[in-house]
N, C-alpha and C positions, 0 to 999 in steps of 0.2 A: 267472320265479318272483317272487312278491311278497316284497320285502324293504322295509326302512324307506323308501327314496326313493319306491318305487312306492305303498306303502300310504298315505302322507301325500299324495302328488300326486293319486292317484285320489280320495281322500276329499274333497280340496278341489274337484276337478272335479265331483264329485257334488253338493256343496253349492252350487256355482255354477250347476248345470244342472237338477237335478231336485228340490232341496229344496222342500218345501211342496206338491208335486203329489200328487194322489190316484191310487192304484192301482185301476184299474177291472177288471182281469183278471190272474190269476196262475196259474202252473203250475210244478210241480217234477217231476223225473224224466221229462221229455219224451223224451229219448233214453237208453236203458239204457246204463249204464257201470259196470263191475265195481268201479272205484275212485273213484266219485263218492259222497261220504259226506254224509248228512243227519242232523239231530237228530230222532229219531223218524220216523214215516212221512211221506215227502214228499207222499203223496196228500192229507195234511191241510193242506199249505201254502196251497193256493188259497183256502180259506174263511177262513183266518186272516189272509191278506194283503189280500184284496179289500176295498176301501173304506177302507183305511188311508192316511194321508198320510205321505209320506216326511219324516223329520226330519233331524237332524244326522248326518253321516257323520264318522267319525274313523279314522285309521290307528293301529292298536295292534300294533306290531311287524310281523309277517308277515301280519296280518289287517286286514280293513276291516270296520268295524261301522257299520251303518245303522239308525237308530232308526225303528221303525214303530209309533208310539204305545206300547202296553203291551208289545210284542214288539220284539226286535232281530234283524236279519238279519246274520249274521257270515259273511263270505267269507274262506276260508282260502287259504294258500299253495298254488299249483297250479291255482287256479280263475281264469279270466279273466272279468272283467266289462266289457261294452262297451255304449255308448250308441248307439241307433238312432233317428235323427230321424224325425218323422212321415212316412209314405209310403215309407220305405226298406224294401226287401225283407228279411225276416228269414232267417237261415240255416235250413236244414232240420234240422240236428242241433245240439242244445243241451240243457242240463240244466234250467235255470231261466229263466223269463221273467216279467217284470213289465211289463204294459202300462199306461201312464199316461193321464190324462184328456185330454192334448193329442195323443194318438196316438203318442207316442214310446214306446220300450221299452228296458228294461235286460235284457241277455241274459248269462247265465252259462254258460260252457262249461269242460269239464275235458279236459285233454290226457292226461297220464299218471295223475295222481291229484289230488284236490282236494275241498274241503268247502264246504258251503252249509248253515249251521245257523240255523234259526229258533228263537230261545231266549227264555226269560224271564230277563233279566239279573240279577234279584234272587236267583235260586236256581241258576243255571247254574254248575257247578263244574269245568269243563274246565281242566286245568292250564295249557295254552298260552294260553287266553283270560285266565285270572286273572293270570298273570305279565305278559302283554302290557298289561293294565290297570294293574297295580300298579307295575311297574318304570319308572323314568324313561328316556326315549329320549335318545341321545347329542346330539340336536339341541336339547335343552332345557337350561336353566340348572341344573336339579337334578343333571344328570350332570356333576358337578365332579370334580376330581382326588381329593378325599377319598373320594368315592363309588367312584371307579375303584379306589382302593387297597383298599377293602373287598372288591371283587370278587376282587382278587388273593389275598386270604386264604382264598378258598373252594377253591383248587386246589393240586395238588401241583407241586413243582418239576420232576417228571418229565413233566408234561403239556407238550404242544407249544403254540406260539403259536396255531395254528389251533384246537386243542382248547379253549383258554381263551376265545377270542373267539366261536367259532361253534358251540359245543355246549352242552347242558344249559340253554339259554335264559337264560344269564347276561345277555346283552344281546338281548332279544327283537327279531327282525327283522334282526339282523346275521348274515347267513348266508354261505355259501361264495361267493356272487356279489360282494357289496360288499367282502368280506374282501380280495380280491386287490389292489385299488388302495391300500387302507389299509396293507397290509404293504409294498408297494413304496415308498410315501411314507415309511414308518417305517424302511426299510432292513432288514427282518427277513424271514427265510425262514419259510414256513408250518410247517416241521418243526422249527424252532429250539426247544430246550427252555427252559422258563421259568427253570430254575435257572442258566442261563448268562447271563441278562440283568442288566445293570447298571441303576442308577436312571435314568440318562439314556436307556436303551433303553425303559424303561417310560414315561418322559415323552414320548418321540417317538411311541410307540404311541398314547398318549392323545391327543396333539395331532393325529395323523393320523386317528384315529377322528372327532374333532370336525370337522376341516377337510374331509376327503373327503366325509363324509356331508352336510355343509352345501352343498358344491359340487354334489353329485348332486341334492339337493333343490331348490336354486336353479335348476337346469337342467331340472327336471321329470322327473327319473328318468334311468336309464341307457339308452344307445342299444341295449343288448341286450334291453331289455324294452319293452312298449308300455303306453300309458295308456288312459284311459276311451274315447277316440276312435280307438283302434287306431293311434296314432302312436307311433313310438319316442321315448324320452326324449332330451333334448338333451345329456346328459353323455356325452362320448366316453371310453369305458373305456380305460385304459392297459394292463390285463392282462385278457384275456378270449379267447373263441374267435375274436373278430374280429382280435386282434392277435398271436396265437401265431405264431412263426416270423418275425415282423417285428422291427425294431430297438427296443430299450428307449429310451424318450423321454429318459432321463437320460444313458446312457452309450453307446448304440448297439449293444451286444451283443444277440444274438438272444434273444427271449423263448422260454422253454421251458415244457413242461407235463408233468405227471405225475399219477398217481392216488394219492390219499391220503385216508384216513378217509372212504371212501365217496363221494368226489367228485373232480373234477379241480382241480388247483392250477396256477396260472400264476406264473412268477417269472423274474427276471433273475438269472443265475448270478453276475454281478459285483456288482450293487447289493444282492443278498440272499444273501450267502454262507451 
């Protein structure tokens, strides 16, 4: 799933690989999918995209936004975008295809659910898009401790740490995936209630958010997700489906998992009481 490390990494790869190239052919809705979502009728995407040059791409939380002159193409969480070099055989099943002037292609596919929105950025008012554009990402200087304290004021002390960090788009693109290593680094259990935290706990949480996300981004994303070229990221996750049942990197106790708030959480029972 696309979270902050992946959206920023893939946006950079798009800028390095396809920025400035013209789209000579496009299609959307190639393979029917009940949970592939488009903005308006996907049959109209082809005419609107054909002939446009690809502009800047940017990671905005859990979305990737690509400028196409007067329109923007926004790829949401759950959609995989991959680059196919000229001459490489394309998959039979996909949702959206952009064929470029050099013969290369960008292919978007949806597994469980995902969105591909061709929008006018001046009038598009989707909540997730707007907060992704407006709120500072933790890997920027605007996300300082004073801003973090303002986020704390939006929640009840009865909320859990996971609820605070990974719901309501308080921090766009910080989801259940990157949450795990952040909380291990901070020594906090995902179910820990906010009203039990001391100031030093809040400070550790803030530093872990900044530090872990910076490491993930520097490594080109997490090893549980793939980039534009279908390669896994270089950041080796400490808590994930790849490490459950193995030893905690800090204390050696076995990593456990549980279901919580609609997703799976991973934790060390010793480091994260």
